[in-house]
N, C-alpha and C positions, 0 to 999 in steps of 0.2 A: 522707591516703593513706599506707599503710605504705611502708617503704623498699623492700620486695620488689615492691610494686605499682608504685612510681615507677620502679624499675629495669626492670621489664617494659615499662612504657609508653615509656621512653626507648629500649629495644631495638626495640620495634615501630616507633617513630618513625624510628629509624635505618634499619631495614629498608625502610620505605616510601621514605625519601629516596634510598636506593641504587637503588631500582627506577625512580625518575624520572630521565629523561635530564638530565645536568647543563645542557645547553643550555636546558632549560625552567626550571631554577632560576635561572640567571644572566641570562637574556634580559631586556633592558630593554623594558617594554611599549611597543607602538606608540603614539606620541603622548604618552608620559609619563603623569603628571608625574614628574620626577626630582628628588629632594632629597638632595644629597650630604652634607648636614649631619646627616641622620637616622642613627640606629643602632638595629639590631634584634638583640638577643642570641638570638633564637629559632633562627637558623641553618636554618630550614626552607625557605628560599628567599625571594628578594625582599629580602634583607637588604642594606643599604648600609653595614654596619659594615666598615671597612677591615681589621679584624683578624679578621673572621668566616671560617668554613670551611664554607659551605653545601654539603651533599652530599659533603663530603670524608672522607678516612680518619680514623681515631680520633686519630692524633697524627702528629708529624713523622716518626718512624721508619717508620710504616706508609705515610705519604705518599711518602717517598723510595723505599721498596721498590716501591710500586705504579707510580710514575713510571718506574722502571727497567724494570719488567715490561712496561709499555706500549710501550717502545722497540722491541721486536721486532715487535709488531703494526704500529706506525707505519711501520717500515722496509719491511715486507712490502706494506702498502697503497701506499706511495710507489712501490715498484718496479712494482706492478701498474698504477698510474696512468700511469707513464712508458711501460711496455710497451704499454698500450692506445693511447697517442698515436701509436705507430708504425703503427697500423692505421687511423688517421684519427679516433680519439676526441679531440675538441678540448677536453675538460674539463680544468680546472686549479683550483687553490685559492689564494686570496689571504688571508693573515693580516695584519690591520692592528693595529698596537700603538700605543696612545696613552696618555699619562699624564703627570703632573707629573715634574719631574726627580727621580731616584732611585727612581721607581716600579718600575723593573726591566725596561725595554724591552731594554736590552743583555743583562741577565741571562737574559731569556727566550730571546733568540737563542742564547746560549751553552748553556744547559741544556736547552732544549726542542728547538730546531732542530738541535742537535747530535745528536739521536736519528736524524736523517735522513741520507741520502747527500747530501753537499754538492753533488755534480754535478747533482742534480735540483732544487736550490733557487736562487732568484734573490732576493738580499737587497738592499734599497735603504734608505738612511738619508737623510731629507730635512731639510736645514738651511735657512738663509735662502736665498731664490732668488738665482741668479746673474744678472748683467746680461742674459745671453742668455735666461734663463728669464723674466725680467720683460717681455720683448718679446711674450710669448704669454699666453693666458689661464691661470688658475691650475691648470687640469687638464692642461695640455700636458705638463709634466714627469712627471705621474703616468701618463699613457697610455704614455709611452716606457718606463716601468719595469715594466709589467704582465708577469706570468708568461706564458710560452708554453705551448701545449698540453702536458699531461703534467707540468708543473712546479708546484712549490709556491713561491709568492712571499711575501716577508715585507717589510712596510713598517715601518721604525723611524721613527715619525711618518709623516704622510701629508698628503693634501689637506685634512685637518681643521685643519691649522695655519692655513689661510686663513679659518677662522671661529673660531679660538681666540685665538692671539696677535694676529691681525689685529683681532679685536674688542677685546681687552684694551688693546692698544697704539694703537688707533684708526689702523691703517695703511691703512684704506680707508673710504670713506663708509658710513654705517650702512645705507643702502638697498642698496648693492652687497653688503654682507655678508649681508643678509637674502636677497637673490636667490641667493646661493651655496648656501644650504641646499637650495633647489629643484634647482639644477644638480647638486649632489652626489647627491641622490636619483635623479634621472634617469640620471646617469652610472652609479651602482651598479646600477640596474635593467637598464641596457643590458649591464652586465657579466654579471649573472645570466642574462639572455636569451642571452648568447653562450657560456654554459657555464662561467662563473667562479663558484665557490663562495666567497663573501666572508664571512670570519670576523673581525668587528671586536671587539677586546678593549680595554676601558678599564681600565687598571690603577689601581685606587682605593687610594691611599695616604693616611694621615692626616697632618695637619700636624705632630704631635709625632714621628711616625716619620720623616718627611722630615728633620727637624732632627737626629735621631740619626744618620741615614745620612750627612748632610753633615758632621757632626762626626767620624764615623769616617774620612772621607776626609782631614780635616785632621789627625787624630791619627796617620795612617799615611803616611810619606813615599812608600811605594810606590803610594799612591792619589792623590797630588797631581795627577797627570795627568788624573784624572777630575773634579777640582774646577774650577769656573769661578766667579770672584768675582761674575759676573753672576747666578749662581743665587740669591744673597742678595737682589738687586734683584727678581728674579722672585718670590721667596718673599714679599716685601712685598705683592705683588699677589694673594696667595692667594685672598681672597674673590672678586675679579673673575674669576679663572681658574675657580673652582668654579662660578660662575654661567654662564660661557661653556660649560663642559662640560655643565652641566645642560641648557642650551638645545640644544646639539648632539646630546646623547644622546636628548632627547625628540623633536626634529624630524627626526632622521635614523635612528631605529630603525624600519625598515620590514620588511614581510614578505619582501622580496627580499634585504635586507641588514640584519638586526637587529644591535643592539649587545649585547655581553655585558659585564656589570659584574663585574670580577674583584677581589675583596678582595686587596690586595697588601702588607699589612703583614707577613704571614708569607710569606717567599720560597718555602718548600717548598710551601705551598698554591697560590701563584700558578703555579708550574711544573707542579704536578699538574693544576690546573684547566685550563690551556691545553692541556696534553697530552691531557687527557680530551676537551676540546672538539674538538680536531683528530681524535682517534680516532673520535668519534661522527660527525663530518661525512664523513670519508673512508670509514668503514664504510657510511654511507648512500649514498655514491656507488657503492660496490661495483665498482670497476674490475676488469676481467677481462683475463687474459693472452689475446692474440689467438690464434686458431686458425691452424695452419700453412696457408700458401697454396702448399704444394708437396706432393709425394707422399712422405710420411715413410718408408714401407716401401721405396720405390724407392731413396731416398737411403741408407737403412740397408744395403741389399743392395750398393749401389755401394761404400760404405765398407768393408764386410766382404770384398769381393772384391779390394780393393787390398792390395798387399804392405806 
């Protein structure tokens, strides 16, 4: 094939990928299988390459520009979602962020959720359960943190910790952990039935990239607060965590609440992709400003007649 022909083919391929919703490119197939050790340089979708940019802009500069551009649209949709709730629309959106340490959960909250009005967001970060939380089933604390109608909820880690670290560290019997996948699917289906749009994003970072980011924290005194020596111990369990994620992604990617696999080695792409997914989902919801429940013209006349 000539260079000109190859260039045309690549351009056509890029045009086609842009026409396909990003959700379709990044959605984990229902039932799997999921192999996080695989890498596909094609970038046409379905790639599990942590450094890939499926469906994304041409480069970092274009990605940053497009992410900023999406901010205005996201803010408008968020306001409409909140306004609709004042008229009884119970819909809301829940963004679930999962991934290994340094995969960018905090960065996503900062750079993507920062595009929204914070007063309409409910952010929850789930760490090890407290003694009070341990008295209840593993979904108890999750239910308490769900977004209210009109809100956008963000989970920095989530109920999936109870089938991830719990599986790797053997914090619960194997049979109990297996039962949790079914409980999670039922729980998320009930959320969808109740008007909650669940957007679950697995931030897929590579083993080498995680090491680089951990070293960056050690090289910068201003980043010491972000470093936890325990991260090194968890890193030693990388294969077990990858397997735990593969199982969770395969068993809990459902029509009601699919998983989206976000290549996270490139921070700009991670932020762009999650912004795009949120834009697609909120656009599909198409929340509307409520119509006036009062006589607009009568109120206008009253105001104009006052001194």
